[in-house]
C-alpha positions, 0 to 999 in steps of 0.5 A, a space after each residue: 186291426 192291421 196297420 193298413 186298416 188304421 191308415 185307411 180309417 184316418 184318411 176316411 175320417 179326414 174327409 168329414 167332420 164327424 166325431 164318430 167313424 164307427 159307432 159299433 167299435 165304441 159300443 159297450 155291448 159289442 165284443 171285439 174278436 180278440 179281447 185286449 190284455 186277456 191272454 193268460 185268462 184265455 190260456 186258463 180257459 183253454 186248459 179247463 176245456 183241454 178235453 175237447 182236443 182229445 175228442 172228449 167232453 170237458 167237466 163243467 166249467 165256471 168263468 167268474 169275474 167282477 162286473 166289467 172284467 170282460 167275462 162275456 167277451 172272453 168266452 164269446 171270443 174263444 167260443 167263436 175261435 173254437 167253432 172255426 176249429 171244431 165246428 166243421 165247415 158249416 153247421 148243416 145237419 148230416 145224417 147217414 142218408 144226407 150229404 155232409 162231413 163225416 168228421 167229428 164235430 164239437 159245437 161251442 154255443 154261447 147262450 145269453 141268459 138275459 134273452 132266454 127266460 124260458 126252456 123254449 127260448 133256451 132250446 131255440 138258442 142252442 139249436 140256432 147255435 149248432 145248425 144253420 137251418 132256421 129254428 121256428 120262433 112259434 108254431 112248435 112246442 118246447 117238447 118238439 125243440 127238445 126232440 130236435 136237439 136230441 136228434 141233432 146230437 144223436 150221432 156219437 161224433 156230435 157234441 156241444 159245449 154250451 156256455 150260459 152267460 149271466 146265469 146268476 142275474 135275476 130273471 135268467 135261467 140258472 146254471 142248475 136249470 140249464 143242466 136239467 134242460 140238457 139232461 136228455 143230451 147230457 152224454 154229449 153236452 157240457 156247460 160253461 157257467 159265466 157270471 160273477 159267481 160260480 153255481 152253488 153246486 159247481 164241482 169243476 174247474 173255475 177260471 177267475 177273471 181279474 179286474 182290469 188294471 189301469 194300463 189294460 183299460 188304457 189299451 182297451 179304450 185306445 183300441 176302441 177310440 182308434 177304430 171308432 173315433 175320427 183321428 185327433 178327437 180324443 186326447 191320450 191324456 183323456 184316455 188315461 183319465 177315463 181309465 183311472 176313473 173307471 177303476 178296472 171296469 171296462 163296461 163303465 169306461 166304454 159306456 162313458 166313452 160312448 156317451 161322450 161321443 154321443 154328446 159331442 156328436 149331438 152338439 156338432 163338436 169337432 172333438 170330445 171335450 172335457 165337458 162331454 166326458 164329465 157329463 158322460 162319467 156322471 151318467 154312469 152310476 156307481 156300482 150300476 148294472 151293464 147297459 145290456 141289462 136294460 136293452 134286453 128288456 121288452 120294448 114296452 119296458 124299455 119305453 117305460 125306462 126312456 120315459 123315466 129318464 126323460 121326466 127325471 124321478 126327482 123327489 116324487 113317489 113311485 105312484 107320482 112317477 107312474 102317473 107322469 109316465 102314463 100321461 105320456 104313453 098309452 099305458 095305465 098308471 097301474 101298469 107302469 107302477 107294476 113295471 117299475 116294481 118289476 124293474 126294481 126287482 130285476 136290479 135295473 132301477 133301484 127303490 129309494 126312500 124319499 128324502 122328504 119327511 113322511 108327515 103322515 102315518 104308515 110306510 115311508 113312500 119311495 122313489 126310484 133311480 136308474 142303475 144303468 148309463 142312460 146316454 148309452 141306453 137311449 142311443 142303443 135302444 130302438 125305442 130311444 132312437 124312435 124318440 129322437 
């Protein structure tokens, strides 16, 4: 953001009493075009992709880092910038019989593994990334989309670098599976696996993204707050305290900042008070998962999570929780119970033994606890917005 834009935002904020000026700037699921404090890592990733500057395909690359280190933001930002340099002026299909650029083109496509649980969804995501033409959502089969991708990359001056983000999470397409799906176009594609660990059979370069240091998190939170909040609603001391509390995890810091802003707005406060921050911090679980894990679920499963948050698991068994949620929805107890077990397998919620003693025989009953920031989830989920 340039200086004139900063000044304009402050003038705009003074004309109203809102705490939040631009919610997207605060959101933990929105990436900035240029990640703060990640210049050296971006250079390392450019080194790993050096071959594209000579018109060649790079080897398979892995970008790894702990939760909240910004691996997704780094790859997304770099791929967007590389597309401006190598993707041509547009992505319209050019053939020998149709107009279009004859310059060599390399497309950089980021596929979010949280949203591509099938080969059909994967091919559709890749095709959407290398063409402006609409890719059908239905009415065609997986084989058809694979053939379209092969046709799209059939020319010798066309290639694509595909990043598969979150490849190592439950219920996502693994990097190994992505290699299999790209086998028909392996001569003109390369992959970048993004996650907390490299694929088991990875043999190419690995770019390691370190945890943010406190002063880097201060810069990130300050940058987001300066563009997303009205002037003067958050003390700089609070920013430093927030960064220290987050312990290098940018997601947790931004989820807490976002949650505090939501709480302040809901109470019509004119600034973010310590009480808002403390409640928002408490809402971000220790060693939890990214809120986008929950937001990537189907609407039905998001609704179950909203109800779970509303009723509060407390000291109740999973069956009792499922019954309570079913009573508040159109779902049966059996369906809700199945969803809860499935969400636990995905890591979005966690199964825990009840603290009360089991006075009967058999297995000790269990309950569940959420593993994501609930304030941010409710504010960002379309299901949560419906219930407000």
